[in-house]
Steps between C-alpha positions, in 0.01 A plus 500: 500500500766251400830400652766255406812369669802398296799397708677187610794402720722522195369852431572644839823310561661614175821689574724471805367816666136502400334294772152638443322606187134581544240469229153640466286628221214720608385674186144479621567768760330814372364817649147629477617794291555284195324172572212605277717518188400291205655160569551436129721808459861487610645820640831620636766239556262221402488650150879496474721208390577290805232666711569504873658238723458523876671176590754513786652181362629736233568815698601411858750269667624485860841364597587321825657817638175688438612690191198571283572513128241677283507495121460829312350411164482854359802682353647794691563824313466759774137458600601297808287201407779257593450630852131590510342168408727285722437756774126436467559125539720557805244728661216253462707206626642699794859451385769728636636692202861476615465121475358508147702432187363598160599307187415585141293260292607393154259520205220253569142625491364149530656487845487860622211660313531800272844662499462787253564820696354736240185692582546584870350165592729337755332612822164538329497136396699332773423680825218262592669181374809581706288576805336161459842334474607655828171432679503133403859460621417665832193283562685178420777594741239573767328168435833316532573661836149427632534135401839466667367649824163323473312825545224665296634706212297791633744519794809551284615797301787571264695807610822613335656173393365296791176328591387570857267305728360791692357309804829319578750741350658226289650600165658334199699660220408465135803283429397256773148473357580487129491124444185452710325789330550336162292205620204715595197519275501804276247762613199524279443826321220615725705406808788735423516776761658808350633763736302810585662822388580604857707184540733568206865523597646585160215569255438873474813585695854592403708306751604233246801602289530386141663159490747619233574840653832417664630305200402783265665758725822299512503425129452129566157452344493291183340661196507361148815699422676345801467140384829310471561133416822308433589502132250776421519679167334830412289608205362819351274527196496728198126533437316641199480878553142501372225278642413240238838532331733208430850412392594520135857392556782534750876448521630381837870473411605822677287418802660158534841665489428701818692345793262307724224450241404132479212472257243688294144364498219605266163535673177396329295765320193633678185399315141616531385695804790578735361341818802401713722399207860616472541766234763292319850608404850380585641406843867530584625264771819578690688439823379834640245766414762750384634261239146412396412867451819567306426200285147626435638839394730321252215312331428608144123476459256595228138523616170478320298756697168344407150653510571760773801654327328834451357538850544860608350605833440862394304392195321234702385763748319669212344164413373468856368857505310441176353177637397667827304763310285242324230271634645175631387170645243569772585334832261691726192698404220656698280791409584697185832683508474613138162667556620659824810637330315636197229661712741675738614859444862533392600643838367193683713257301857401575726265301861402569756248380771341712812314394710241684805361316643150503671422830771246584501306826868577566525291816833541677595140423471429126373157391741213568468122510732204557418162344676165534395192302611159619375141467169589342421768756535877509553723801441875493603774743336833429319807630151438368149614587331205330721197565262245351490693172881477498487127577252436220696711251821307570319167488348585162831627363696193611216253436500389863215419732433794735581281799851462358560875518574661836478878531666646809354841583756758613439850634395755238667835472169648385247355263198723430353234269805463273631191676180306466586461131765226479646566154843551659479160672408338168806665341725354769354154435574530126864588571542233770371238255775602256777452758656174625266317736515624855640844416323769706417798277426838653328723246515868589312798362687830511317821587494584130341163424243561770400846377500420129339155502243534777134409502395864506212666675254604234504846344159670496290801408195549721228739382233622737194713433254623761205731545455707819148621572395831648538360854861407439415129480640265235211381284694315230836317483668346196836322530679363193820304552741439211779264600657177371370211706680244712283252310744542209753312709303179461289552188676626192335818374274544805365855533267682737494505879426171671262482798787479748641822350179702474404391854805685628369851570309546173163323512490448878439864593246540782401859429144629502480591132182417302669467160817289482674346202842331490660386175826344392678544168641214299862591441789261423794416726852548365683394817465233765225640726509358851354563841672761712448602862126592509465439124221697326406684816796728424373661176131473588538655846741764369243618247188466716651659810651794311168546320303504825730776624434693178124454544520622860684812383247559221217464754676744734514247782763370738643178359448298818141614539432444130632143532269434795200624302600298195541179700188559708407343832656184638356194327606161369478451124491170316790529250283331240270801492801698376570240227786357706452125476864439591549675838860382526367140490325543836137445602288816457313408818817471702665797331242765408614849408466691827477876444519566874847349508600708198382816675692390808839494328432833328433657839803335663742621231350850495504537877856368517610761247306785661268544204371857476787664689667814374803420285805706402510650151585241237376210715199283426319195636359235269264212576432170325342170605456152362344159560733227384574139594211507749653784704429872521779756475535876488795734467550869567819649357643840585727658241699820476561646154756779469512786251683285244235228515720258691297261716579393854283239668466621859296215647273209423216373717396144416189334644386141453208288615597140429275344761683300767857621550719193548842667515461879522871572452494331159182686402671828579807391305286420197328840524838673517637296212183560298535874555858494369412280203193708416705820505768332294266402219340845516816708497767316309423158356405420142590254227498627142560329167648584164529251213360235734783544749485619861694823523577483872767264628591563865423724795663803337214525250233282664494683829352376822449749779833614643555553869556873466155558345306260722255652748651569840176396668275203426221455753304176500147453633363151559121516506236260631685199642182293488556125537138427414587603144684279253854619427584716201825544313785722617791476254335655195229742623732780620628589151197624295396810698848652525550636146157668477536644852835648392355651183202640688743658748694655214180662375421628848848655515521639145161495332649280226357158417722200438331235288801316366761300685779534586446851638717757323765641733462858389241736360245420769445853622163648415 
């Protein structure tokens, strides 16, 4: 156990209102559930850049009037994290929420700890650090009051923004105690007294409203698109239409003749692996976005389309299908699937292939960034999931030290993984550097830019083969995945699934099957492949969960019962025994695969939907389940298919076991949003290519789920609010089971299998 104290009078007196800033580091505080982990191995937040910081000097200040200011160091994009983590601090320190102010941190992982909000990690990584921040603040306030009254600290207690001396009835407010509390010794790690669950005021309850709710409702919240500065100019970019393409030549004379256009700036050519580089091209700078767009349309450009000029998604699908039918790189192997397959009678064997197309993130707010360069420093205002990546990209581009770049994090109008890739911020820095010093440049992506130049979710073909024995049990399982890898983003020419991809619902299957083999195909990437909400869980779970439904039907068994038999009794499995050495970067001891929890969400979703009830003609129920981002989810979808094959989603039941439920309202919101997004990618969304170019351009041809076809009923089921468990993710896990549950429901209604997304809107009758 180690502790350290880092504060001085200058620290806590900085600022006219901040009378108290408390500091404590208590990283030695651990729980028995994971204390036995290998000390040499770093897991979770400690394996991330910046790690964790639980220092109230950084996160908490108290003004003379008692106002408590808490820093939110994670970006807000709808998950509620800008409320949830400060709420945890306030609960532990017994602060009254109506007297709490939340402020957003700028990019600074050295000060705040990791700030990348990809991967459903915010609560998972920072629940305990924020509890320790609040507990330390509370104990120092109690110690200050006890010293002032010359009484034992055991006789005082912090209660709702005051410290009480219970024997005498005396009380002091937090503002009155702030300066004295700063002089108290910092509690050692093993002396921190965290609240018992029954004492929580806010954690696990829904009485705290989102801190941004009123501003969002009134249209006063500041997103990246809302940024305004005096003297601001606006820029849009004409990018190569094919990834890896570059300028041959361009003529800007007509663009410069457009009223309001100020300048045309050539962007550097992308070289090597894409990473977070701009794609290159030509930026048009103007006094407003309309003039900039008109100027861009007037550019005369000749492109060299480069090595991906012939990329055609229809032809590439055939490439993936061919690859999936051949032996690939083995990533999990037990028993002998080949022998089991060859020895089985034809009627006991089942093979199927599933297809998921490229998908675009299509967040409601397209990428946008404002950059101002002045006196050897750069300041950025943007909606970004990974602010330090943006800071480092701008610093490298402008040849500045990172400490001379400030990134202000604004609210995100959606992210889904797209806005953790700061290419758009880098573009803004290039343009700002070309303008007179001090000119703020706001670089805006249009919807067309967003759809056609995205970091796309990978396209894939998943082939599964299984043998069912005479008892209706699965005796052999082969899964081949053919998909361009995210690894190609950082290593030119990279092919084959990486461990973090295969460990998303491919290799980490807990089923009782004696012969298991999982392989990946080495296929090239012809587009920028990036992470997307739930990443490779989407294609892997779509294929595996549809296939399990097919196996249940072949075995003549109820799908729910078949799933129970396949999973087996409740038990905890070391992920490493399933070839998963990644486990979402978490300790396998702290986060084993718990089949009892998986069964629990299956039962909750099925019971919520009334599984087994009599349905009207043309209706069907479909089930799917998934373990992703350390949480367990299941979905049951009810569909109605009419005589023309038109599909109507009647209802969706979503169940999740994410361990401790910190803010149930936000968990339900994520389940509801995940249901809509999952249906959207299943029913209407796809990106296709011809001659290297994305065909789709806006919401008329890249459809997201419209209101009129959304389910009228989404029921959410929160399972197993167990605070003895470590927290799992919430933002990403709801998506993967939705598409397979929908397709399984369509089969139940029509007898017709759907193995390719998006689902066709007609011809589904049996």
